[in-house]
C-alpha positions in Angstrom: 89.0 117.4 83.4 85.7 115.9 82.4 86.5 112.3 82.8 83.2 110.5 81.6 83.1 112.7 78.5 86.9 112.4 77.9 86.4 108.5 78.0 83.2 108.5 75.6 85.5 110.2 73.1 88.6 107.8 73.7 85.8 104.7 72.8 84.4 106.6 69.9 87.9 107.4 68.5 88.7 103.7 69.2 86.0 102.6 67.6 86.1 104.7 64.6 89.6 103.3 64.0 88.9 99.8 64.2 90.8 99.3 67.6 89.9 96.8 70.4 90.5 97.8 73.8 93.3 95.0 73.9 94.9 96.5 71.2 94.7 99.9 72.1 96.1 98.9 75.8 99.0 97.1 74.0 99.7 100.0 72.0 99.9 102.5 75.2 101.4 99.7 77.2 98.6 99.9 79.8 96.1 96.8 80.9 93.0 96.6 79.1 91.1 97.4 82.3 92.7 100.7 82.2 91.4 101.2 78.9 88.2 100.0 80.0 88.2 102.5 83.2 88.8 105.4 81.1 86.1 104.4 78.7 83.6 104.0 81.5 84.9 107.1 83.4 86.0 105.3 86.1 89.3 106.5 85.8 91.0 109.5 83.8 94.2 108.9 81.7 97.1 111.4 82.7 98.3 114.2 80.1 100.8 112.1 78.7 98.6 109.5 77.9 96.1 112.0 76.6 98.9 113.5 74.2 99.5 110.1 73.2 96.2 109.3 72.6 95.7 112.6 70.4 99.0 111.7 68.4 97.6 108.0 67.8 94.2 109.2 66.6 95.4 112.3 64.8 93.2 114.3 66.8 93.8 117.7 68.8 94.1 118.0 72.8 91.0 120.5 72.5 88.7 117.8 71.0 89.7 115.0 73.6 89.6 117.2 76.4 86.6 119.3 76.1 85.2 118.0 72.9 85.4 121.0 70.6 87.0 120.4 67.2 87.9 124.1 66.9 91.3 124.7 67.4 91.6 128.2 67.2 88.8 131.1 68.9 
């Protein structure tokens, strides 16, 4: 996966929705440092968290993983 880019998209979506790192961490039952690590590209979320993030932010797996907003060829 493209860790840094996934992190950038998580940060973008979080900020666009007016959610702090602490609020996102509480929603996902992870630490604030975990969210920070994702956003800084120091760690990557598991596929379970990626799926939860797509549901939370109402976006596609395609967008979150590779940055492509298109969902069909």
